[in-house]
N, C-alpha and C positions, 0 to 999 in steps of 0.2 A: 041288802046282801041277801041272796037267795036263799030259799029253805032248803033246797038240796046242799048248798055250800055247809050250812049253819047246823044241817043235821049230824048228831051224834051216831058214832059206830052201833051197829045193831049185834048183838049176842048171835054166833052161829053161823057168820057172816066173815068172810075172807077179805080184806081189801089190799089188793097189790096198788101200793101206793109210790109214786116216783119223788125221791127226795132233791133232785135237783144235782149239781154239778158240786154243792157243797155249801155254799152261803146261805142262811137259814132266811134271809129276805127274800130269796127267790121260790119258797114254796109257794104253792098254791093254798089258798083258804079252804080247799075242801081237805087238803092233806094236813094243814095245820089242825083244823077241827077234829081229824081221825084221830092224830097222835096225841089230841088232848085227851079224847075221850075211850080209845081204845084198852082192852085189857092184858093182851099180848101182843108184843110186838117183835118181830123175827127180822134184824136187820143185816143189810151189808157192812163189810169191814170198811168200806169206803163212804158209807155215811159219815157226816163229821159230827164232832162232839158237840157244836152249837146246834144241830138238828135235834140230836138227842136229848137234850137239854129241856127242850119243849115237850118232851112227851108225860102223860098222865103220869105221874109220881106214883102212882098205887099199880101201874103198869108193871108186868113180867118182862123183863126186857132181854133179849138174847139175839148174841151175836152168832149167825149164820154163814159168815163170809167165807169165801174160797179163795185165801191170798196164796201167791207162790211163796215156797219155803216155810207154808206152816200147817199145822194139822188141818186138814182138810174135813169138812162138812160136806157129805155126799148131797146130790138132789135128792136122792130116795129118803134121806134123813130128812130135809126141809119140808118134803112133803109129809112125811108122817108127823112131824111138829104141827104143822098146819092143820093136818086133819083132825088130829087128837084135841087140839084146843078148840076147834069149832064144833066138834062134836061134843063137849063139854060144857060148850055155850059161852065161851069167850067171843070177845069181838077181836078180829086177829086183824093185825098190817103186818103184809109183808113188805117192808119198806127197802125198797131199791134206790141204789144211787143213780142220779140221772132220770131217764123215764124206763118204764117197765117193759116197754114194748120195743125198746132198740138196744139188743145186744143183751137182755134181761133174763133170760131162761122163762120168760111169761108163756111160750107156748106151753111148754113142759107141766108149767105149776097149775097153768089153766085145765090142761087134760086130766092133770090128778082130780083137780077140785071137782071138774065137770062128772069124772065117772063115779065120783062118791056122792054126787048131790049137793056138793056144798055151795049155796049162795057166794057169788064173788062180784067185788065191782072193781074198775080199773081206774085209776087216777091218775093221769100224766103228768109228767114233771119236765124239767127244762133238760135237755140232752147238752152234754157236755162241748159239743160243736157247737152250738148257739149261745152259749152261756162264754164260751172263749173268744166268738167273734165280735160280741158286744164289747167284753171288756177291752179288746182290741181294736175296737172300731174299725173294723173289717168286713165289710159285707162278704158274704160266701157265693152271693149271685151279684153280678153286673150286667147292664146292658151291653157293655163292649166288650167283657171278658169273659164273662161265666153266665149261661142259661141252663146248666144242671148242676144238681149237688149230688154227689154218690156217698153214702156211708157204708164204709167197709171194716171190717176187723183182723187184727193180727192174728187172735186166738182162734184155737180149735177144739171140737170137742175131742175128750180123751178117749172116745172110744171109735173115732175115726180112725179106719184102716190105711188111708193114705193121706197125706198133707199134701193139700194142693195150693198154690201160688197164692199169695194175698191179692196179687193184681196179675193180669194177662192183658197183653196188648198196649198199644199206646193211649195215653189218655188224651180224651178229647180237648182240642184246644178251649173249646168253651165249656167246661168243667171244673169244678173244684172237688177234687176227694179230702175226706175226713177219715181220716185211719184213727180207730179205737184199739186201744190194747197192742200196740206195734212191737211189744217187747222192749230190751234195751240195747240189742244190736243195730243201734241207726244206721252206721256206716254199712252194712253189710245190707239192710234193707232199703237203702237208697241207691246201693249197687242192683239188687234185683230189680227195683224199679225203673233204673235207668236201661237195664238189659232187656226189661219187657217192652220198651218202646219209649218211655217217657223221656222228654229232654231234659238232659243233665241242667240245663239253666233255669227249669221249673222253679219258680219260689216255694219254699216252704217254711212255715214256723212251726216249732214244736212247742206246745203248751204244756207246762206242769203245773197239777192242781188248780185246775181253771176255776176262777170266780172266789178262791178264797184268800185270806191275807198271804198264804205262801207262795201263791201265783208267781209262775217264773217262765218267762217268753225268750226263745230264741230264734231268731230270723236267719235264712239262708237260703240255698239252692242245693235242689237234690246233689249236685257235684260238691258242694262244699261242707254237707251237714256229718257232725262226726260224734261219736258215741258220747264223750265226755261233754257235749254242749248242752245236755238236755237233763233239767230238774228231776226229784225223786216222782215216784209213780204217786196217783196215775199221771197218765201222759198221752197226750192228744196230738196228732200231725195233722197240719192243713195245708193241702199241696195244691197249686194250681195258679193260673194266671192272674184271677182273682185276689190274690193274696199280696198284699201290699204292706211296706213297712207304715205304721202309723203316723200321718202328716206328710207322708209322699204324695206327688203330685196325683190326682184321681186320673183313672181310666176315661178316655174320651174314644 
């Protein structure tokens, strides 16, 4: 194990740490060491109980999640908590589900920390689309079907004046689309994607709670996907010609 991976969290520093999709076994060694030694941990709601059980028992643990239908912690409040703890000499882990740099508002938090002159380190995590593909034994790229991987989200910032479509135009035949935070209206979403030019027969798999004991998968096409087919949040949609039911004949 490298000295870097084994190094304890330093007081006065903020660590943006990826918790991965939920399975504690998928944490990096660096993430685990920081969880064991940090004194303040600010975590997303989607971080699993199994991962939170690994944190320093003396640490102050605070949920700063922003889940639909629950009391909202603003991004400004998260910034204030990080800055106050770091200035007090705490070793702060900002624990994010998946990877901090993929739909995790890391840019805003890095900006706030940089302006305040607070040291920061980013620790990557396994993003949900990679964990889902591994569990499904379904490559996201394939020499015969997909030479591109596109990550997109159905979530928009609350301060946007105009809501832009999730996807416009046809999906290239050689691309796989990983759609994060797609909402709950899957039939309407599929209709929008078809209307944008994506073929109705394009394969899709909806993955609920990827990598956890509660993982659920539903295989369909855009024309057959329905709202009731998908399990509880968080849900990820994988769309494209590379997506095939596990055990199906390989593409050649």
